[in-house]
DRENSETOR-342477 format. One record per residue (C-alpha): residue number from 0; residue in one letter; x, y, z. Coordinates in nm, 2 decimals, decimal comma. Each point is the difference from the previous one (the first is absolute). Layout:
[NUM A [X Y Z]]
...
This chain:
[0 M [2,51 0,67 -0,53]]
[1 T [-0,34 0,05 0,15]]
[2 A [-0,22 0,32 -0,08]]
[3 L [-0,15 -0,03 0,35]]
[4 V [0,09 0,22 0,29]]
[5 K [0,32 -0,11 0,19]]
[6 P [-0,03 -0,13 0,34]]
[7 H [0,01 0,25 0,28]]
[8 G [0,36 0,10 0,06]]
[9 A [0,15 -0,30 -0,20]]
[10 D [0,06 -0,09 -0,36]]
[11 A [-0,16 -0,35 0,06]]
[12 L [-0,22 -0,17 0,27]]
[13 Q [0,18 -0,13 0,31]]
[14 P [-0,20 -0,28 0,13]]
[15 L [0,13 -0,17 0,32]]
[16 L [-0,19 -0,31 -0,03]]
[17 L [0,22 -0,32 0,00]]
[18 E [-0,05 -0,30 -0,22]]
[19 G [0,14 -0,35 -0,06]]
[20 A [0,31 -0,12 0,19]]
[21 A [0,05 0,33 0,14]]
[22 L [-0,34 0,01 0,15]]
[23 A [0,03 -0,35 0,14]]
[24 D [0,34 0,07 0,16]]
[25 A [-0,14 0,33 0,16]]
[26 R [-0,29 -0,19 0,13]]
[27 K [0,20 -0,24 0,16]]
[28 R [0,22 0,26 0,17]]
[29 A [-0,29 0,20 0,11]]
[30 A [-0,15 -0,29 0,18]]
[31 T [0,29 0,03 0,26]]
[32 L [-0,04 0,38 0,06]]
[33 P [-0,18 0,21 0,26]]
[34 Q [-0,35 0,09 -0,13]]
[35 V [-0,18 0,32 -0,02]]
[36 R [-0,38 -0,02 -0,08]]
[37 L [-0,13 0,25 -0,26]]
[38 S [-0,35 0,19 0,01]]
[39 S [-0,22 -0,04 -0,31]]
[40 R [0,12 0,34 -0,12]]
[41 E [0,37 -0,12 0,04]]
[42 V [-0,06 -0,31 -0,19]]
[43 G [-0,14 0,20 -0,29]]
[44 D [0,28 0,24 0,00]]
[45 L [0,25 -0,30 0,01]]
[46 I [-0,16 -0,16 -0,29]]
[47 M [0,00 0,33 -0,20]]
[48 L [0,37 0,02 0,08]]
[49 G [0,03 -0,36 -0,14]]
[50 I [-0,18 0,06 -0,34]]
[51 G [0,16 0,34 -0,06]]
[52 G [-0,29 0,21 0,07]]
[53 F [0,21 0,20 0,24]]
[54 T [0,29 0,04 -0,21]]
[55 P [0,27 0,13 0,08]]
[56 L [-0,04 -0,09 0,37]]
[57 R [0,22 -0,28 0,11]]
[58 G [-0,17 -0,05 0,33]]
[59 F [-0,19 0,17 0,28]]
[60 M [0,11 0,35 0,09]]
[61 G [0,24 0,12 0,25]]
[62 A [-0,03 0,30 0,22]]
[63 A [0,15 0,26 -0,25]]
[64 D [-0,23 -0,13 -0,28]]
[65 W [-0,30 0,00 0,25]]
[66 R [0,06 0,37 0,10]]
[67 G [0,06 0,10 -0,35]]
[68 V [-0,31 -0,15 -0,12]]
[69 C [-0,21 0,13 0,28]]
[70 D [0,12 0,34 -0,03]]
[71 D [0,11 0,06 -0,36]]
[72 M [-0,14 -0,28 -0,19]]
[73 R [0,39 -0,08 -0,08]]
[74 L [0,22 -0,31 0,08]]
[75 A [0,34 0,08 0,15]]
[76 N [0,14 -0,04 -0,36]]
[77 D [-0,24 0,29 -0,10]]
[78 L [-0,24 -0,24 -0,21]]
[79 F [-0,36 0,09 0,02]]
[80 W [-0,21 -0,22 0,23]]
[81 P [-0,34 0,10 0,15]]
[82 I [-0,08 -0,27 0,27]]
[83 P [0,24 -0,18 0,25]]
[84 I [0,03 -0,38 -0,08]]
[85 T [0,11 -0,14 0,35]]
[86 L [0,01 -0,30 0,20]]
[87 S [-0,07 0,01 0,38]]
[88 A [0,03 -0,23 0,30]]
[89 D [-0,07 0,02 0,36]]
[90 T [0,28 0,11 0,24]]
[91 A [0,06 -0,35 0,13]]
[92 T [0,04 -0,15 -0,34]]
[93 A [0,22 0,27 -0,13]]
[94 D [0,24 -0,02 0,31]]
[95 G [0,04 -0,36 -0,08]]
[96 L [0,14 0,08 -0,34]]
[97 N [0,36 0,07 -0,10]]
[98 I [0,10 0,27 -0,24]]
[99 G [0,18 -0,16 -0,30]]
[100 G [-0,20 -0,33 0,05]]
[101 E [-0,26 -0,15 -0,21]]
[102 I [-0,37 -0,04 0,09]]
[103 A [-0,28 -0,20 -0,15]]
[104 L [-0,31 0,18 -0,10]]
[105 V [-0,32 -0,18 0,07]]
[106 D [-0,36 0,08 -0,09]]
[107 G [-0,16 0,07 0,34]]
[108 E [-0,33 -0,15 -0,09]]
[109 S [0,07 -0,31 -0,22]]
[110 G [0,36 -0,08 0,15]]
[111 E [0,14 -0,02 -0,35]]
[112 L [0,38 0,08 -0,04]]
[113 M [0,00 0,29 -0,23]]
[114 G [0,35 0,11 -0,02]]
[115 A [0,32 0,09 0,20]]
[116 M [0,17 0,33 0,09]]
[117 V [0,36 0,11 0,10]]
[118 L [-0,08 0,21 0,30]]
[119 E [0,20 0,33 -0,06]]
[120 E [-0,19 0,24 0,24]]
[121 K [-0,24 0,01 0,30]]
[122 Y [-0,16 0,33 0,07]]
[123 R [-0,30 0,15 0,18]]
[124 I [-0,23 0,24 -0,16]]
[125 D [-0,24 0,27 0,08]]
[126 K [-0,32 -0,16 -0,12]]
[127 E [-0,23 0,32 0,05]]
[128 H [0,26 0,18 -0,22]]
[129 E [-0,02 -0,26 -0,28]]
[130 C [-0,37 0,01 0,02]]
[131 R [-0,03 0,39 -0,01]]
[132 Q [0,24 0,01 -0,29]]
[133 V [-0,14 -0,29 -0,21]]
[134 F [-0,35 0,00 0,08]]
[135 R [-0,05 0,36 0,11]]
[136 T [-0,15 -0,10 0,31]]
[137 A [0,08 -0,21 0,33]]
[138 D [-0,36 -0,10 0,06]]
[139 P [-0,02 -0,36 0,10]]
[140 A [-0,34 -0,03 -0,17]]
[141 H [0,19 0,03 -0,34]]
[142 P [0,07 -0,35 -0,11]]
[143 G [0,35 0,08 -0,13]]
[144 V [0,09 0,18 0,34]]
[145 K [-0,13 -0,31 0,19]]
[146 M [0,23 -0,24 -0,19]]
[147 V [0,30 0,22 0,09]]
[148 L [-0,08 0,07 0,34]]
[149 E [-0,06 -0,37 0,06]]
[150 Q [0,32 -0,12 -0,16]]
[151 G [0,31 -0,10 0,22]]
[152 D [0,20 0,27 0,15]]
[153 V [0,34 -0,08 -0,18]]
[154 N [0,05 0,02 -0,37]]
[155 L [0,24 -0,27 -0,16]]
[156 A [0,18 0,09 -0,31]]
[157 G [0,22 -0,17 -0,25]]
[158 P [0,01 -0,17 -0,35]]
[159 V [-0,24 -0,29 -0,05]]
[160 Q [-0,03 -0,31 -0,20]]
[161 V [-0,35 -0,11 -0,08]]
[162 F [-0,11 -0,36 -0,02]]
[163 S [-0,37 0,02 -0,08]]
[164 Q [-0,28 0,20 -0,15]]
[165 G [-0,24 -0,14 0,27]]
[166 E [-0,35 -0,11 -0,11]]
[167 F [-0,06 0,26 -0,28]]
[168 P [0,13 -0,21 -0,32]]
[169 A [-0,23 -0,31 0,10]]
[170 T [-0,31 0,22 0,13]]
[171 Y [0,00 0,22 -0,30]]
[172 P [0,14 -0,19 -0,29]]
[173 G [0,00 0,22 -0,32]]
[174 I [-0,07 0,31 0,21]]
[175 Y [0,29 0,03 0,22]]
[176 M [0,31 0,11 -0,20]]
[177 T [0,34 0,12 0,06]]
[178 P [0,15 0,31 -0,15]]
[179 A [0,20 -0,20 -0,24]]
[180 E [-0,31 -0,17 -0,10]]
[181 T [-0,22 0,31 -0,06]]
[182 R [0,29 0,17 -0,20]]
[183 A [0,04 -0,33 -0,23]]
[184 L [-0,38 0,02 -0,05]]
[185 F [0,00 0,37 -0,08]]
[186 E [0,27 -0,06 -0,24]]
[187 R [-0,17 -0,29 -0,17]]
[188 N [-0,31 0,22 -0,04]]
[189 G [0,22 0,26 -0,16]]
[190 W [-0,09 0,26 0,28]]
[191 T [0,25 0,28 0,08]]
[192 T [-0,23 0,22 0,21]]
[193 V [-0,21 -0,18 0,27]]
[194 A [-0,22 0,16 0,27]]
[195 A [-0,05 -0,19 0,33]]
[196 F [-0,34 0,01 0,15]]
[197 Q [0,05 -0,06 0,38]]
[198 T [-0,30 -0,16 0,17]]
[199 R [-0,08 -0,14 0,34]]
[200 N [-0,37 -0,02 -0,11]]
[201 P [-0,20 -0,17 -0,26]]
[202 M [-0,03 0,24 -0,29]]
[203 H [-0,32 0,20 -0,03]]
[204 R [-0,11 0,23 -0,27]]
[205 S [0,24 0,29 0,10]]
[206 H [0,29 -0,24 0,01]]
[207 E [-0,10 -0,13 -0,35]]
[208 Y [-0,01 0,35 -0,13]]
[209 L [0,35 0,09 0,14]]
[210 A [0,15 -0,32 -0,16]]
[211 K [-0,17 0,10 -0,35]]
[212 I [0,14 0,34 0,01]]
[213 A [0,35 -0,14 0,06]]
[214 I [-0,07 -0,25 -0,30]]
[215 E [-0,06 0,31 -0,23]]
[216 I [0,34 0,14 0,11]]
[217 C [0,23 -0,31 0,05]]
[218 D [0,05 -0,32 -0,19]]
[219 G [-0,16 -0,20 0,29]]
[220 V [-0,10 -0,01 0,36]]
[221 L [0,12 -0,23 0,28]]
[222 V [-0,28 -0,04 0,25]]
[223 H [0,22 -0,07 0,30]]
[224 S [-0,17 -0,12 0,31]]
[225 L [0,12 -0,02 0,34]]
[226 L [0,00 -0,37 0,12]]
[227 G [0,12 0,05 0,34]]
[228 K [-0,19 0,08 0,32]]
[229 L [-0,26 0,29 0,01]]
[230 K [-0,20 0,16 0,29]]
[231 P [-0,30 -0,19 0,14]]
[232 G [-0,31 0,05 -0,24]]
[233 D [0,20 0,01 -0,32]]
[234 I [-0,09 -0,25 -0,26]]
[235 P [0,25 -0,30 -0,02]]
[236 A [0,24 -0,03 -0,28]]
[237 D [-0,15 -0,31 -0,16]]
[238 V [-0,34 0,15 -0,02]]
[239 R [0,16 0,33 -0,14]]
[240 Q [0,19 -0,20 -0,26]]
[241 E [-0,31 -0,17 -0,13]]
[242 A [-0,19 0,31 -0,02]]
[243 I [0,28 0,18 -0,18]]
[244 G [0,04 -0,29 -0,25]]
[245 V [-0,37 0,00 -0,08]]
[246 L [0,00 0,38 -0,07]]
[247 I [0,32 -0,02 -0,22]]
[248 D [-0,15 -0,28 -0,21]]
[249 K [-0,33 0,17 -0,05]]
[250 Y [0,08 0,36 -0,02]]
[251 F [0,36 0,05 -0,13]]
[252 V [0,16 -0,05 -0,35]]
[253 K [0,21 -0,31 -0,01]]
[254 N [0,36 0,04 0,06]]
[255 T [-0,03 0,36 0,14]]
[256 V [0,00 -0,10 0,36]]
[257 V [0,22 -0,24 0,21]]
[258 Q [-0,15 -0,11 0,33]]
[259 S [0,25 -0,07 0,27]]
[260 G [0,09 0,03 0,37]]
[261 Y [0,28 0,06 0,25]]
[262 P [0,09 -0,12 0,35]]
[263 L [-0,02 0,29 0,21]]
[264 D [-0,22 0,09 0,30]]
[265 M [-0,18 0,34 -0,02]]
[266 R [0,17 0,28 0,23]]
[267 Y [-0,28 0,26 -0,08]]
[268 A [0,26 0,25 -0,01]]
[269 G [-0,18 0,22 -0,27]]
[270 P [0,26 0,23 -0,18]]
[271 R [0,31 -0,17 0,12]]
[272 E [-0,15 -0,34 -0,10]]
[273 A [-0,08 0,14 -0,35]]
[274 L [0,35 0,09 -0,06]]
[275 L [0,11 -0,37 0,11]]
[276 H [-0,27 -0,12 -0,24]]
[277 A [0,16 0,19 -0,29]]
[278 L [0,34 -0,10 0,11]]
[279 F [-0,05 -0,38 0,00]]
[280 R [-0,22 0,02 -0,31]]
[281 Q [0,31 0,15 -0,17]]
[282 N [0,18 -0,34 0,10]]
[283 Y [-0,31 -0,18 -0,14]]
[284 G [0,06 0,19 -0,34]]
[285 C [-0,29 0,25 0,02]]
[286 S [0,06 0,36 -0,13]]
[287 H [-0,31 0,15 0,19]]
[288 L [-0,19 -0,04 0,29]]
[289 I [-0,38 0,09 0,00]]
[290 V [-0,06 0,22 0,30]]
[291 G [-0,36 0,10 0,07]]
[292 R [-0,19 0,11 0,30]]
[293 D [0,13 -0,10 0,35]]
[294 H [0,27 -0,23 -0,13]]
[295 A [0,10 -0,25 0,28]]
[296 G [-0,18 0,20 0,25]]
[297 V [-0,23 -0,07 0,30]]
[298 G [-0,25 0,20 0,20]]
[299 D [0,07 0,37 0,01]]
[300 Y [0,37 0,00 0,03]]
[301 Y [0,09 0,12 -0,34]]
[302 G [-0,17 0,26 -0,24]]
[303 P [-0,16 -0,17 -0,31]]
[304 F [0,28 0,10 -0,23]]
[305 D [0,30 0,01 0,24]]
[306 A [0,14 -0,30 -0,18]]
[307 Q [0,01 0,19 -0,34]]
[308 H [0,14 0,32 0,17]]
[309 I [0,30 -0,19 0,14]]
[310 F [0,13 -0,09 -0,34]]
[311 D [0,06 0,38 -0,05]]
[312 E [0,19 0,03 0,32]]
[313 I [0,27 -0,26 -0,08]]
[314 P [0,29 0,06 -0,24]]
[315 K [-0,08 -0,05 -0,37]]
[316 D [0,27 -0,28 -0,03]]
[317 A [-0,11 -0,18 0,32]]
[318 L [-0,20 -0,27 -0,21]]
[319 E [-0,03 -0,09 -0,36]]
[320 T [-0,35 -0,12 0,05]]
[321 K [-0,23 0,32 -0,01]]
[322 P [-0,35 0,04 0,14]]
[323 L [-0,31 0,01 -0,22]]
[324 K [-0,19 0,25 0,21]]
[325 I [-0,39 -0,04 -0,05]]
[326 D [-0,26 0,22 0,15]]
[327 W [-0,29 -0,13 0,22]]
[328 T [-0,21 -0,23 -0,23]]
[329 Y [-0,37 -0,07 0,03]]
[330 W [-0,31 -0,11 -0,18]]
[331 C [-0,18 0,30 -0,14]]
[332 N [-0,39 -0,07 -0,04]]
[333 A [-0,02 0,31 -0,24]]
[334 C [0,30 -0,12 -0,22]]
[335 G [-0,11 -0,36 0,03]]
[336 T [0,35 -0,12 0,05]]
[337 M [0,31 0,00 0,22]]
[338 A [0,16 0,35 0,01]]
[339 S [0,22 0,23 0,20]]
[340 A [0,01 0,37 0,09]]
[341 R [0,21 0,06 -0,32]]
[342 T [-0,25 -0,16 -0,23]]
[343 C [-0,35 0,05 0,17]]
[344 P [-0,17 0,35 0,00]]
[345 H [-0,29 -0,12 0,25]]
[346 D [-0,03 0,09 0,36]]
[347 E [0,03 -0,24 0,28]]
[348 S [-0,38 -0,09 0,01]]
[349 H [0,07 -0,21 -0,30]]
[350 H [0,30 -0,18 0,12]]
[351 V [0,02 -0,37 0,17]]
[352 K [0,34 0,00 0,17]]
[353 V [0,12 -0,36 -0,01]]
[354 S [0,24 -0,15 0,26]]
[355 G [0,12 -0,32 0,12]]
[356 T [-0,08 0,08 0,35]]
[357 K [-0,38 0,08 -0,12]]
[358 L [-0,01 -0,31 -0,19]]
[359 R [0,12 -0,22 0,28]]
[360 K [-0,26 0,17 0,23]]
[361 L [-0,30 -0,07 -0,23]]
[362 L [0,12 -0,36 -0,06]]
[363 S [0,07 -0,08 0,38]]
[364 E [-0,33 0,12 0,09]]
[365 D [-0,17 -0,18 -0,29]]
[366 Q [-0,14 0,33 -0,14]]
[367 P [-0,07 0,04 -0,39]]
[368 V [0,29 0,14 -0,18]]
[369 P [-0,08 0,25 -0,27]]
[370 D [0,07 -0,10 -0,35]]
[371 N [0,25 0,28 -0,05]]
[372 F [0,22 -0,12 0,29]]
[373 S [0,13 -0,33 -0,15]]
[374 R [-0,03 -0,24 -0,28]]
[375 P [-0,27 -0,26 0,05]]
[376 E [0,25 -0,29 -0,06]]
[377 V [0,22 0,17 0,27]]
[378 L [-0,29 0,03 0,24]]
[379 K [-0,09 -0,37 -0,03]]
[380 V [0,35 -0,10 0,11]]
[381 L [-0,01 0,25 0,30]]
[382 Q [-0,36 -0,09 0,09]]
[383 K [0,09 -0,38 0,03]]
[384 Y [0,29 0,08 0,22]]
[385 Y [-0,21 0,21 0,26]]
[386 A [-0,28 -0,25 -0,01]]
[387 A [0,24 -0,28 0,11]]
[388 L [0,13 0,21 0,31]]
[389 E [-0,12 -0,10 0,34]]
[390 A [-0,15 0,29 0,21]]
[391 H [0,31 0,01 0,22]]
[392 E [0,22 0,03 -0,31]]
[393 K [-0,16 0,31 -0,13]]
[394 V [0,18 0,32 0,09]]
[395 K [-0,21 0,32 0,03]]
[396 V [0,13 0,23 -0,26]]
[397 E [-0,01 0,38 0,10]]
[398 L [0,00 0,27 -0,25]]
[399 T [0,27 0,24 0,11]]
[400 G [0,22 0,25 -0,18]]
[401 H [-0,04 0,04 -0,36]]
[402 S [-0,21 -0,31 -0,05]]
[403 A [-0,29 0,17 0,21]]
[404 R [-0,02 0,28 -0,27]]
C-alpha cells in the first residue's frame, strides 16, 4: 500500500499506452483508418493520456465535459478539472469522419502514428468563450489564446489508445519519466511528501530558494520541467535540463531532489494552469506544488499571485495535492541572501528582483549578469547557448508585466 497521494479521481493510475501484441495489432489496424493530424499541444496531451498523467481521463473531452470545465472546472461526472483537454479538426476533415468509427491520430509535424480514437462526438465550440474562461482574456496576442483561436473549428471526442511517447524518452533519457516511474522512485527513496517545482526556465537564485524551502518541509522535491513547446525567446528544454542538472549537482544535498520532465506544451493560462499543474503532479505522486510569483503567467494578463489565490476558490476536496504558497522572493543586499517579504525587514532599495525574463534579456543582449541572479555554473551553460545563436535566431526579450518590476 503506497503512502503517496492517490491519483486524481482514481485508486490507481489509468495509462492508455498500449504495449506488446496489443500495440502491434492496434498499429496494423490504425494504418487503414482515416487520419487526423494533431497539433504539438494535442500530441503532448495525447502522450499524457497515454502515460496516466491525465488520469482518470479516457480520451479527448466531449461537449458536456468541455462546457463544464470551461464554466465550472468540472467534468460532466462532477470531477474537478480546470482546463479542457480537446482535439480539433477543420470542418472538411470532420465532415468526412463517421460517429462510431475509428480514426488514426498522427503527429502533424513528424507524421508519426501516435494512437487511435473511437469517434463518439463531433461538436463546435465558442472559442472566445473558452479563452475568456480559461485564460481570462480573448486577446490574440496571448500565446495560449492564439493556440485556441487557430485550432480547427470542430472538436472530436472519444476514448483513445496511445501507441507512442514521441521523441521524449529518446531525447531526454533519465529525465523524462512517466507517473508510474516517479512514484516508484519516490517510494524507493522512502518519500511520502514530495513538492513539485514547475519550471519552463532554467533555475535562477529565486527558484533555487523556493526549492530549498520545500525541502525543509517535505521529504523531497521533484524539479519537473516542461519538455514541450514554448513561446519564441524561451530557452530550449535541452539547455534548461543541462543548467538545472549543474545546479542540483553543485548546490543541493544528494537525494533530496529528483530532476525530471513532462511532455506538455505551455498554455500560459496562469491560475487555471497552476491548477492543472497540481492535478497532474498528484498523478506523478506529489503531495504539494510550489506556487510562487506569476505561476504559468505571461505579460500583464494575471496578477502576480492570482495562481495562489485560485487554490482558495476551489473546493477543499478538489485536489489532494496542495499548494506551497511562497511570497515574492528576491536577493536582499542588506541581508546578503535570498529573502522574501515575510523574512526580510529591508525596503525595496536593497532588493534585487530576480526573474527568468530579466535573466533571458540580459543573456540575449550579452549584458553582464549580476552574481546574485544565478549561480556561475548555470550562467556558463546559458552563456554558451546564447553565444552559439545566430543574429536571426535571437528573439528580443521585452520586460512586461511583473518581470519589469
